Structure formats: C-alpha cells, structure tokens
C-alpha positions as protocol buffer text, in pm:
chain_id: "A"
residue {
  index: 1
  type: MET
  ca { x: 1493 y: -7812 z: 3981 }
}
residue {
  index: 2
  type: ARG
  ca { x: 1653 y: -7627 z: 3684 }
}
residue {
  index: 3
  type: LYS
  ca { x: 1946 y: -7534 z: 3925 }
}
residue {
  index: 4
  type: ILE
  ca { x: 2001 y: -7893 z: 4029 }
}
residue {
  index: 5
  type: ILE
  ca { x: 2002 y: -8010 z: 3641 }
}
residue {
  index: 6
  type: SER
  ca { x: 2210 y: -7713 z: 3547 }
}
residue {
  index: 7
  type: ILE
  ca { x: 2478 y: -7821 z: 3862 }
}
residue {
  index: 8
  type: LEU
  ca { x: 2452 y: -8190 z: 3744 }
}
residue {
  index: 9
  type: LEU
  ca { x: 2542 y: -8104 z: 3364 }
}
residue {
  index: 10
  type: ILE
  ca { x: 2850 y: -7902 z: 3473 }
}
residue {
  index: 11
  type: VAL
  ca { x: 2969 y: -8199 z: 3715 }
}
residue {
  index: 12
  type: VAL
  ca { x: 2905 y: -8426 z: 3418 }
}
residue {
  index: 13
  type: GLY
  ca { x: 3085 y: -8198 z: 3162 }
}
residue {
  index: 14
  type: LEU
  ca { x: 3381 y: -8183 z: 3405 }
}
residue {
  index: 15
  type: ILE
  ca { x: 3402 y: -8562 z: 3466 }
}
residue {
  index: 16
  type: MET
  ca { x: 3405 y: -8601 z: 3066 }
}
residue {
  index: 17
  type: PHE
  ca { x: 3685 y: -8335 z: 3034 }
}
residue {
  index: 18
  type: ILE
  ca { x: 3904 y: -8464 z: 3349 }
}
residue {
  index: 19
  type: ASN
  ca { x: 3891 y: -8831 z: 3256 }
}
residue {
  index: 20
  type: PRO
  ca { x: 4057 y: -8827 z: 2941 }
}
residue {
  index: 21
  type: ILE
  ca { x: 4329 y: -8626 z: 3099 }
}
residue {
  index: 22
  type: TYR
  ca { x: 4360 y: -8866 z: 3392 }
}
residue {
  index: 23
  type: ASN
  ca { x: 4384 y: -9155 z: 3160 }
}
residue {
  index: 24
  type: LEU
  ca { x: 4663 y: -9008 z: 2978 }
}
residue {
  index: 25
  type: VAL
  ca { x: 4854 y: -8903 z: 3313 }
}
residue {
  index: 26
  type: SER
  ca { x: 4811 y: -9239 z: 3469 }
}
residue {
  index: 27
  type: LYS
  ca { x: 4926 y: -9438 z: 3138 }
}
residue {
  index: 28
  type: LYS
  ca { x: 5205 y: -9200 z: 3097 }
}
residue {
  index: 29
  type: LEU
  ca { x: 5312 y: -9279 z: 3486 }
}
residue {
  index: 30
  type: GLU
  ca { x: 5256 y: -9681 z: 3414 }
}
residue {
  index: 31
  type: GLN
  ca { x: 5520 y: -9636 z: 3123 }
}
residue {
  index: 32
  type: ASN
  ca { x: 5763 y: -9435 z: 3316 }
}
residue {
  index: 33
  type: THR
  ca { x: 5757 y: -9668 z: 3603 }
}
residue {
  index: 34
  type: ALA
  ca { x: 5800 y: -9958 z: 3379 }
}
residue {
  index: 35
  type: LEU
  ca { x: 6114 y: -9785 z: 3211 }
}
residue {
  index: 36
  type: VAL
  ca { x: 6252 y: -9732 z: 3547 }
}
residue {
  index: 37
  type: LYS
  ca { x: 6240 y: -10125 z: 3614 }
}
residue {
  index: 38
  type: ALA
  ca { x: 6335 y: -10213 z: 3272 }
}
residue {
  index: 39
  type: GLN
  ca { x: 6646 y: -9973 z: 3314 }
}
residue {
  index: 40
  type: SER
  ca { x: 6762 y: -10133 z: 3647 }
}
residue {
  index: 41
  type: LEU
  ca { x: 6777 y: -10472 z: 3479 }
}
residue {
  index: 42
  type: VAL
  ca { x: 6953 y: -10383 z: 3144 }
}
residue {
  index: 43
  type: ASN
  ca { x: 7326 y: -10435 z: 3139 }
}
residue {
  index: 44
  type: GLU
  ca { x: 7544 y: -10216 z: 2914 }
}
residue {
  index: 45
  type: ASP
  ca { x: 7844 y: -10431 z: 2953 }
}
residue {
  index: 46
  type: LYS
  ca { x: 7976 y: -10649 z: 2713 }
}
residue {
  index: 47
  type: ILE
  ca { x: 7710 y: -10892 z: 2570 }
}
residue {
  index: 48
  type: ASN
  ca { x: 7699 y: -11230 z: 2759 }
}
residue {
  index: 49
  type: ARG
  ca { x: 7575 y: -11476 z: 2484 }
}
residue {
  index: 50
  type: GLU
  ca { x: 7559 y: -11739 z: 2743 }
}
residue {
  index: 51
  type: LYS
  ca { x: 7278 y: -11538 z: 2944 }
}
residue {
  index: 52
  type: ALA
  ca { x: 7102 y: -11450 z: 2615 }
}
residue {
  index: 53
  type: LYS
  ca { x: 7072 y: -11820 z: 2503 }
}
residue {
  index: 54
  type: ASP
  ca { x: 6852 y: -11894 z: 2784 }
}
residue {
  index: 55
  type: PHE
  ca { x: 6682 y: -11576 z: 2856 }
}
residue {
  index: 56
  type: LYS
  ca { x: 6296 y: -11593 z: 2907 }
}
residue {
  index: 57
  type: ALA
  ca { x: 6067 y: -11305 z: 3067 }
}
residue {
  index: 58
  type: GLU
  ca { x: 5776 y: -11357 z: 3279 }
}
residue {
  index: 59
  type: SER
  ca { x: 5432 y: -11239 z: 3149 }
}
residue {
  index: 60
  type: GLY
  ca { x: 5385 y: -10870 z: 3235 }
}
residue {
  index: 61
  type: GLN
  ca { x: 5748 y: -10844 z: 3341 }
}
residue {
  index: 62
  type: ALA
  ca { x: 5937 y: -10505 z: 3207 }
}
residue {
  index: 63
  type: PHE
  ca { x: 6282 y: -10676 z: 3079 }
}
residue {
  index: 64
  type: GLY
  ca { x: 6451 y: -10453 z: 2852 }
}
residue {
  index: 65
  type: VAL
  ca { x: 6460 y: -10121 z: 2664 }
}
residue {
  index: 66
  type: LEU
  ca { x: 6401 y: -10024 z: 2311 }
}
residue {
  index: 67
  type: TYR
  ca { x: 6630 y: -9711 z: 2237 }
}
residue {
  index: 68
  type: ILE
  ca { x: 6545 y: -9503 z: 1925 }
}
residue {
  index: 69
  type: PRO
  ca { x: 6847 y: -9295 z: 1873 }
}
residue {
  index: 70
  type: LYS
  ca { x: 6677 y: -9072 z: 1591 }
}
residue {
  index: 71
  type: PHE
  ca { x: 6400 y: -8990 z: 1849 }
}
residue {
  index: 72
  type: LYS
  ca { x: 6603 y: -9000 z: 2158 }
}
residue {
  index: 73
  type: LYS
  ca { x: 6364 y: -9223 z: 2287 }
}
residue {
  index: 74
  type: GLU
  ca { x: 6358 y: -9500 z: 2552 }
}
residue {
  index: 75
  type: ILE
  ca { x: 6056 y: -9741 z: 2556 }
}
residue {
  index: 76
  type: PRO
  ca { x: 6037 y: -10011 z: 2811 }
}
residue {
  index: 77
  type: ILE
  ca { x: 6011 y: -10363 z: 2675 }
}
residue {
  index: 78
  type: ILE
  ca { x: 5701 y: -10557 z: 2841 }
}
residue {
  index: 79
  type: GLU
  ca { x: 5655 y: -10955 z: 2807 }
}
residue {
  index: 80
  type: GLY
  ca { x: 5329 y: -10992 z: 2656 }
}
residue {
  index: 81
  type: VAL
  ca { x: 5088 y: -10779 z: 2432 }
}
residue {
  index: 82
  type: THR
  ca { x: 4774 y: -10736 z: 2649 }
}
residue {
  index: 83
  type: ALA
  ca { x: 4604 y: -10383 z: 2676 }
}
residue {
  index: 84
  type: ASN
  ca { x: 4783 y: -10325 z: 3013 }
}
residue {
  index: 85
  type: ASP
  ca { x: 5103 y: -10428 z: 2879 }
}
residue {
  index: 86
  type: LEU
  ca { x: 5086 y: -10206 z: 2572 }
}
residue {
  index: 87
  type: ASP
  ca { x: 4988 y: -9934 z: 2818 }
}
residue {
  index: 88
  type: LYS
  ca { x: 5332 y: -9959 z: 2997 }
}
residue {
  index: 89
  type: GLY
  ca { x: 5535 y: -9976 z: 2688 }
}
residue {
  index: 90
  type: ILE
  ca { x: 5625 y: -10190 z: 2395 }
}
residue {
  index: 91
  type: GLY
  ca { x: 5488 y: -10548 z: 2415 }
}
residue {
  index: 92
  type: HIS
  ca { x: 5700 y: -10868 z: 2314 }
}
residue {
  index: 93
  type: ILE
  ca { x: 5488 y: -11144 z: 2161 }
}
residue {
  index: 94
  type: ASN
  ca { x: 5559 y: -11413 z: 2408 }
}
residue {
  index: 95
  type: TYR
  ca { x: 5619 y: -11700 z: 2164 }
}
residue {
  index: 96
  type: SER
  ca { x: 5879 y: -11514 z: 1947 }
}
residue {
  index: 97
  type: LYS
  ca { x: 6241 y: -11515 z: 2067 }
}
residue {
  index: 98
  type: TYR
  ca { x: 6496 y: -11250 z: 2212 }
}
residue {
  index: 99
  type: PRO
  ca { x: 6789 y: -11057 z: 2107 }
}
residue {
  index: 100
  type: LEU
  ca { x: 7090 y: -11289 z: 2007 }
}
residue {
  index: 101
  type: GLN
  ca { x: 6883 y: -11592 z: 1991 }
}
residue {
  index: 102
  type: SER
  ca { x: 6900 y: -11622 z: 1638 }
}
residue {
  index: 103
  type: ASP
  ca { x: 6519 y: -11612 z: 1531 }
}
residue {
  index: 104
  type: GLN
  ca { x: 6247 y: -11353 z: 1497 }
}
residue {
  index: 105
  type: ILE
  ca { x: 6188 y: -11107 z: 1777 }
}
residue {
  index: 106
  type: TYR
  ca { x: 5848 y: -10937 z: 1748 }
}
residue {
  index: 107
  type: LEU
  ca { x: 5738 y: -10623 z: 1931 }
}
residue {
  index: 108
  type: ALA
  ca { x: 5405 y: -10424 z: 1909 }
}
residue {
  index: 109
  type: ILE
  ca { x: 5338 y: -10092 z: 2022 }
}
residue {
  index: 110
  type: HIS
  ca { x: 5015 y: -9869 z: 2024 }
}
residue {
  index: 111
  type: ARG
  ca { x: 5081 y: -9603 z: 1760 }
}
residue {
  index: 112
  type: GLU
  ca { x: 5016 y: -9326 z: 2028 }
}
residue {
  index: 113
  type: LYS
  ca { x: 5326 y: -9459 z: 2257 }
}
residue {
  index: 114
  type: ILE
  ca { x: 5595 y: -9329 z: 2005 }
}
residue {
  index: 115
  type: PHE
  ca { x: 5363 y: -9038 z: 1911 }
}
residue {
  index: 116
  type: ARG
  ca { x: 5337 y: -9169 z: 1538 }
}
residue {
  index: 117
  type: GLU
  ca { x: 5710 y: -9093 z: 1475 }
}
residue {
  index: 118
  type: ILE
  ca { x: 5790 y: -9450 z: 1386 }
}
residue {
  index: 119
  type: GLN
  ca { x: 5659 y: -9336 z: 1019 }
}
residue {
  index: 120
  type: ASP
  ca { x: 5995 y: -9136 z: 1005 }
}
residue {
  index: 121
  type: LEU
  ca { x: 6229 y: -9432 z: 1087 }
}
residue {
  index: 122
  type: LYS
  ca { x: 6394 y: -9517 z: 742 }
}
residue {
  index: 123
  type: PRO
  ca { x: 6634 y: -9789 z: 610 }
}
residue {
  index: 124
  type: GLY
  ca { x: 6955 y: -9766 z: 758 }
}
residue {
  index: 125
  type: ASP
  ca { x: 6835 y: -9597 z: 1107 }
}
residue {
  index: 126
  type: GLU
  ca { x: 6957 y: -9754 z: 1411 }
}
residue {
  index: 127
  type: LEU
  ca { x: 6768 y: -9917 z: 1687 }
}
residue {
  index: 128
  type: TYR
  ca { x: 6905 y: -10063 z: 2040 }
}
residue {
  index: 129
  type: VAL
  ca { x: 6772 y: -10331 z: 2234 }
}
residue {
  index: 130
  type: GLU
  ca { x: 6906 y: -10303 z: 2581 }
}
residue {
  index: 131
  type: MET
  ca { x: 6867 y: -10642 z: 2775 }
}
residue {
  index: 132
  type: PRO
  ca { x: 6994 y: -10781 z: 3113 }
}
residue {
  index: 133
  type: TYR
  ca { x: 7295 y: -10959 z: 2919 }
}
residue {
  index: 134
  type: GLY
  ca { x: 7377 y: -10665 z: 2698 }
}
residue {
  index: 135
  type: LYS
  ca { x: 7293 y: -10414 z: 2418 }
}
residue {
  index: 136
  type: VAL
  ca { x: 7228 y: -10542 z: 2070 }
}
residue {
  index: 137
  type: LYS
  ca { x: 7255 y: -10289 z: 1787 }
}
residue {
  index: 138
  type: TYR
  ca { x: 6973 y: -10313 z: 1502 }
}
residue {
  index: 139
  type: ILE
  ca { x: 6966 y: -10141 z: 1143 }
}
residue {
  index: 140
  type: ILE
  ca { x: 6643 y: -10092 z: 986 }
}
residue {
  index: 141
  type: SER
  ca { x: 6622 y: -10282 z: 659 }
}
residue {
  index: 142
  type: HIS
  ca { x: 6273 y: -10179 z: 521 }
}
residue {
  index: 143
  type: THR
  ca { x: 5886 y: -10144 z: 639 }
}
residue {
  index: 144
  type: LYS
  ca { x: 5574 y: -10321 z: 541 }
}
residue {
  index: 145
  type: ILE
  ca { x: 5207 y: -10262 z: 554 }
}
residue {
  index: 146
  type: VAL
  ca { x: 4969 y: -10565 z: 641 }
}
residue {
  index: 147
  type: LYS
  ca { x: 4628 y: -10656 z: 709 }
}
residue {
  index: 148
  type: PRO
  ca { x: 4572 y: -10736 z: 1096 }
}
residue {
  index: 149
  type: GLU
  ca { x: 4471 y: -11093 z: 1009 }
}
residue {
  index: 150
  type: ASP
  ca { x: 4827 y: -11134 z: 818 }
}
residue {
  index: 151
  type: THR
  ca { x: 4969 y: -11339 z: 1085 }
}
residue {
  index: 152
  type: GLN
  ca { x: 5220 y: -11529 z: 867 }
}
residue {
  index: 153
  type: VAL
  ca { x: 5464 y: -11217 z: 916 }
}
residue {
  index: 154
  type: ILE
  ca { x: 5499 y: -11380 z: 1285 }
}
residue {
  index: 155
  type: LYS
  ca { x: 5725 y: -11677 z: 1197 }
}
residue {
  index: 156
  type: SER
  ca { x: 6055 y: -11847 z: 1251 }
}
residue {
  index: 157
  type: THR
  ca { x: 6333 y: -11679 z: 1097 }
}
residue {
  index: 158
  type: TYR
  ca { x: 6598 y: -11930 z: 1242 }
}
residue {
  index: 159
  type: PRO
  ca { x: 6897 y: -11903 z: 1216 }
}
residue {
  index: 160
  type: GLN
  ca { x: 6855 y: -11548 z: 1088 }
}
residue {
  index: 161
  type: GLU
  ca { x: 6781 y: -11292 z: 1364 }
}
residue {
  index: 162
  type: GLU
  ca { x: 6500 y: -11044 z: 1268 }
}
residue {
  index: 163
  type: LEU
  ca { x: 6352 y: -10781 z: 1491 }
}
residue {
  index: 164
  type: VAL
  ca { x: 5989 y: -10666 z: 1406 }
}
residue {
  index: 165
  type: ILE
  ca { x: 5803 y: -10375 z: 1540 }
}
residue {
  index: 166
  type: GLN
  ca { x: 5423 y: -10356 z: 1469 }
}
residue {
  index: 167
  type: THR
  ca { x: 5205 y: -10073 z: 1539 }
}
residue {
  index: 168
  type: CYS
  ca { x: 4863 y: -9991 z: 1377 }
}
residue {
  index: 169
  type: TYR
  ca { x: 4830 y: -9789 z: 1040 }
}
residue {
  index: 170
  type: PRO
  ca { x: 4728 y: -9562 z: 930 }
}
residue {
  index: 171
  type: PHE
  ca { x: 4886 y: -9324 z: 1204 }
}
residue {
  index: 172
  type: ASN
  ca { x: 4636 y: -9067 z: 1205 }
}
residue {
  index: 173
  type: TYR
  ca { x: 4335 y: -9317 z: 1201 }
}
residue {
  index: 174
  type: ILE
  ca { x: 4063 y: -9280 z: 1472 }
}
residue {
  index: 175
  type: GLY
  ca { x: 3951 y: -9610 z: 1632 }
}
residue {
  index: 176
  type: ASN
  ca { x: 4061 y: -9957 z: 1537 }
}
residue {
  index: 177
  type: ALA
  ca { x: 4311 y: -9910 z: 1238 }
}
residue {
  index: 178
  type: PRO
  ca { x: 4250 y: -10142 z: 930 }
}
residue {
  index: 179
  type: GLU
  ca { x: 4590 y: -10200 z: 889 }
}
residue {
  index: 180
  type: ARG
  ca { x: 4937 y: -10278 z: 1041 }
}
residue {
  index: 181
  type: TYR
  ca { x: 5262 y: -10092 z: 991 }
}
residue {
  index: 182
  type: LEU
  ca { x: 5605 y: -10309 z: 1017 }
}
residue {
  index: 183
  type: VAL
  ca { x: 5929 y: -10211 z: 1061 }
}
residue {
  index: 184
  type: TYR
  ca { x: 6200 y: -10462 z: 1009 }
}
residue {
  index: 185
  type: ALA
  ca { x: 6574 y: -10448 z: 1145 }
}
residue {
  index: 186
  type: TYR
  ca { x: 6865 y: -10676 z: 1153 }
}
residue {
  index: 187
  type: PRO
  ca { x: 7157 y: -10702 z: 1409 }
}
residue {
  index: 188
  type: SER
  ca { x: 7469 y: -10537 z: 1299 }
}
residue {
  index: 189
  type: ILE
  ca { x: 7684 y: -10767 z: 1487 }
}
residue {
  index: 190
  type: LYS
  ca { x: 7744 y: -11149 z: 1413 }
}
C-alpha cells in the first residue's frame, strides 16, 4: 500500500510540475501562430487611407502587428479581449477604432506577454501598428495608472487619433492586479 501511495505522489508531483510548463509552451505556440497569420495580412507598402476608413476585423481574428522597436518585439493584434484572445497576443477592444480612423484605438495585453518591459517605454519612444492597409508610426506621449473600474479612459477622441495600450499593474503583482497601466501614443503622420 505504501508503494502505491508513493508512486501516486510521484505521478501527482510530475503532473503539477509539467502542467505549468505545458501551458506556457502552448500559449507561446498560440502567440507564434497568431503572429504568422497577422504578418501574412499586413502590408508594409504605402498607406491606403481608403481601406483604413472601412476596416473592421472579425472577433478572434489576428489582423495586425504591434511592433515595439525598443524591445525588437512583434506582437500579434487580435480582435477581442477574451482570455483566449489575450493568450494569442494583444487584444483590440472591439468598440474602439483602428489606425487612421481618427479616434481612439484601445489595446489590452497581459503583463506577462511583453515580459513587464512595457514599464520601460518612455515619452518619445516609437510604436508601429502594421495593418493590412499600411504601417502607422506612433510616438508615446505619456503613461497613466488607473483603477480597473475606471472605464472613462475608453472613450471617443474623435477627430484626434489616440493609441492606448493597457496592461495590469503593478507589474510584479501575483494574482489579479489592483490597477491598470496605460501607455498613450499619437500618430506621427497626419
């Protein structure tokens, strides 16, 4: 009986050790798959403002890429902010707009996805959003920390285009973080 209990404990221990590794690897694979899909859609040619005007992504679709030169990172942009969407990349809140639509573009990401490096982004740093209709450059203007229930930060800014990236804060908090960290950026083209 002791031998069976010992073996059972070893098996349970192995499962508890392997499961987080499996989850980490599978999420990374999902993100890489989404990035490849998004990269196949983006067009780095000259910006097509007509296509931008009417662009709309479908829920769960990888439709663009957020490139952060400071970290040399490409993150797929997914339509939606469900747990499944955020496992694949950075989520686009579906009632916000898209680049070159002269309004607020609101993106959200788990802090683990950019390895908490978002805190190192400073005013003046560049971000690029690569879309099927072209690549748009944004310059970071400021950051802000808010409570999760502060939904007033998601709003129309028409006709001023504004890119907002949200993640949980504090960055090293274990569990559900009590605040949100926002990065604000504005297009460098008119």
